[in-house]
N, C-alpha and C positions, 0 to 999 in steps of 0.2 A: 170411414174409420169409426169403430165402435166407441161407446162411452168408456170402456175399460182399457182401451188401447192407449199406449204412450208413444207419442211421436218422437222419433230419433233424428236429430239434426245431422245431415251429412257432414257439416262443418265440424261438429263435435267429434264424429267418428274419425275424421281426418286428423284432428288435433291429438286425439288419443293415440293414433297410429304413429304420428310423428314423435310424440313423447316416448313411446315404447321403443321406436327405432333409435331415437337419440340416446336413451339410456343404455341400450344394447351396444350402440356404436362407441359410446364413451368408455364403457367397460373394456371393450376390445382394444381401443386406442391406448388406454392406460396399461393394459396387459403387454402390448407391444413395447411401450416405453420402458416398462420394468424389465422386459427381456433384454432390451438393448443395454440398459444400465448395468444389469447383472453380468452380461457378457463382457462389458468393458471392465467391470470390477475384477472379474476372473482373470482377464488379461493383465491387469495391473498387479494382481497378486502373483501371477507367474513371473512377471518382470522383476518384482522385488526379490523373489526367491532365486532367480538366475543371475543376479548381479554378481560380478566377480572382480578379480584384480584389474581387469581391463578398465573398469570405471576409475580406479585410482590412477592408472597410467594416463588416461585421457585428462584427468584433472591436473596431473603433473605438467602435461603439455600446455594446458590453458594457463596455469600459474606462471610458467616460464616464458610465456609469449611476451616479447618486447613490443609487438605491434598490436593488431586487433584480432579479434576472433571473427573469421569470415564464415557466415552460415549460409548454406545453399541447399537447394532442392527444387524439384519440378512438380507441378500438379498440386495435389493435396499436401504432399511433403513440403512443397515450397511455401504453402500458407503456414504450415507449422514452423518452418524455418524462420519466417518473418517474425513470428511471435517469440521464438526462442531468442533471436537476435535482440528484440526489444527488451525482453526480460534480462538478458545478460547486461545490456547497456544500462538499464535502470538500477542494476545492483552493483555497479562499479566496474564492470569489465567492458572496456571499449569493444563494441561489436557492430557488425554491419551485415545486412543481407545482400548477397549478390545473386542476381538471377542467372542461372546457367546459360540460358539462350543469349542473353545480352553479353555475358562473359565471352562468348565465342565471337562477338562482334565489337570488341574493344574494351569491354569492362574487366578483362583479365588484368588490365593495368591498375585496377583498384586493389589488387592483392599483392602485398609486398613480401619480401623474404623473411621479415620478422613476424609475419602473421601466422595464425594457425587456422586451418580450414576444418569446418564441421559440416560434413556432407550427409544429407538425409535422403534415403531411398529405401522403400520397403523391400523391393525385390533385389536392389543392389545392381540392377541391370539397366538403369535409365541411361539411354544413349546421350541425353542432353548433358550429363555430367562428365562425359569423356574428356572434353577439352580442359575443364578445371582439374580433373584428376591427372591428366598428362602434364599440365602446367605445374602442379604441385610436385610431381616427381622430377621434372626437369630442373626446378630451382630449389629442390630439397626443402619444400615448405611442409611442415607437419600436417598430416591428414588424418582426421578422426572420422570414421564411418559410423553412421547410425542406421542400421539396416536389419531386416529380418532374414537376409540371405547370407548366412555364415560363409558359404563357399562362393559367393558372387564375385563378379569382376571388381566391384567397388571394394569389397572386403579384402580381396587379395592385394589391391593396390595400397590400402590404408596402412598407416603406422599403428593405429589402434582401432579395434572394432568393438563398438557397443552394439551387441547383437540382441535384438528383441525376440522373445519366444514366438513360435508360430501359433499364436492363439487365434481362435476362430473369430472372424469378423462378425459384427452384430447383424449385418445385412443377411436376410434369409437366403440370398443367392450366393453369399460369400464373396461378393464382388466389390461393393462400395467400401472404400477405406473408412473404417470406423474404429474398431478396436486397435488396429495398427497405428493410426494417427494419434489416438489417445495415449498409447504407450510411448510414442515418439515425444509427444508434448511433455509427458511426465519425466522422461529421461532428460529432456532439456531443462525442465524446472529443477530436477535433482542436481544437475551439473551446475546450474547458476547458483543455487543455494549453498552447495558444498564449496564452490569457489568463493562465494561471499564470506563464508565462515573461515576458510583458509586464510583469506586476506584480512580478516578482522574488520570487515565493513561495519561501520557503526550507524546508529540512528542519525547522527549529525551528517554523515556521508550520504545517507539515504535522502535527507531533506534537500541536499544540494541538487540532486537529480529529480526531485519532485516538488518544485517550488509552487506549482499551481494546483488548482483543484482542491477537492475536499481533503485529500490525503495530505497535501502540502500544508493546509491550514491546521490539520491535526498535529503536525510536527512543529508548529511554531512554538518558540520558547517565550517565556514571560519577558526576558530581556529584549526580545525583538519588538515588542509593542508597548512596553511600559513607559511612563513618564519619568524623567530623571532630572538631576540638577536642581535648578531653582523652581522647577515646576512642582516639586514634591512639597506638600503642605506640612510644615513642621514648626513647632514652638518649644520653648523651654518649660520645664515643670513649674518654675517660679514666676512665669509670665502672668500678667493679669488676663482675665477672660476677655477683656475688651480687645487685647491684641490677638487672641486666638480667633475671635469672631471676625476680625479684619482679615486674617490670613485665610480663614474658611471662605469668606466672601470673594477675596481676590483670586483664589485658586479654583473656586467653583466646583469642588469635588464633594461637598457636603460633609467633610470631616477634616480633622487635622491630627497629625501624629505628634506625640510628645517625646522629644529627644533628651535623654538625661545624661548622667555621668558616662564618660567614655564614648559619647555619641550614640549610645544604644537606644533603641526604641523601647520606651517603658510604658507607654499608654496611648490611648486614642480618645478623641472627643468627636462625637457625631451630632448631626442635626437632632437626633432623638434625645441625646443627652441635654442639649440646650432646652428643648421643650420640657423635659422633666425637672430642670432646675430653674425654670424661668421665674424670677422674682425681682424685686427692686435692687437687691444687692448682687445680682449675678455678675455685672460688669467689673465689680471691684474684687471679686473672689479670685484666688489663684487657680491656675490650670490644674495643678495636682489635686485640688479639692473636688474637681468635677470629672476628671478623666477616669476611665476604667482601664485597669491593667490587663495584661495578657491578650493584646490584640491578635487577631488571626493574621498570619503573614505567609509569604511565599518567597521563593528565591529566583534570581534571574535565569538559572538553568532549568527551572521546572517547566514542563509543558504548559502552554497557556490553557489548553483544554482541562488540565488537572486543576489549575487555579480557578477556572470557571466552575468546576465541580465543587470546589471548596466553598465558593460564594453561595452556590445553590444549597449546599448542605447546611450552612449556618444562616441562610436567609439574609445575607449582607450584599452590599453592592460594590465593595472595594477591598483591596488588600494592599498593605505596605509590603514592599519588596526589600528584604534584608540580606546582608552577607553572613558569613559564618559566625561573626561576632555580634550578630543582631543589630548591626548598624544599618539604618535605612539608606538604600541606594536608589530606590525607585518607588513608583506608585502605579497600581493597576486598577482601573475601574471597569465595571461590567460593560460599559459602552465601548471601551477599547476592544474587548473581546468580540462584541457584536460587529463593530466596524471591520475587524479582521476576518469576519465570516466564521467565527468559532461559536457554535451553538449546539 
């Protein structure tokens, strides 16, 4: 090798090749992902445009059901059916997934005459649904078909047909259920939310079905976790500060509320107020000479997460809970929110 020649490491050449290939591969993969997403968006747009009176009829059947909504399907449609059943149940509509194959071996007994069946099949020709379809006709159980086959066997048997448009699957071979299952999922969500609004399902109702997890914690009310009764630190405006300090020490919240005429909350004294007024005459002074008026408050019906946000906004660690007449009914500390998992 001459003095002016530069040695090239084979390892560096390999690294450069891998980097170039990786960058090219990433761009190609992202292009595929975007193509799939755009294909499914187009399918959803077509679905939204083609919705008609059949959706209202299906909703009428669901609202009138005295029993449960039975959701069924096979294959990928079955997976979507499970999700739709779960969404319906969590939004106040009693629902259950029934596997069509198991239905043929005894689980038809799970379906009652007061139920409504929601059957999913992209083609509408799934043989596994035959027994459920026949059973629904025999016992006059309302049947809603969710299918892409408007003239299919399932559609002909159904009382109401929610027909998805024949949008192209995102799969390049047009075989893997992608756009079609996305449209089915969206139809199920649309039905669940429309049913929720028809029934006037409230936030309080939603909390009943979601007591656990982060969502359940977000729905907790102040009244669910506040201190009440004798635990609320309160003194009168004309009480001496010595009494206020005893109450603060006994309740261990670092503050005391001042309850005035009509039982209304008129002020608050915090640890910080004590430090600012610390002198030889503090214990003999009246509470109303030390308190500051206009304390930050919340209500029992407020979301605990909102109360925590108020504490953060004003850099305080506690809120008195008051009723419509500003009478203290409870006390909420930052630690109560943290213990409940609200952060």
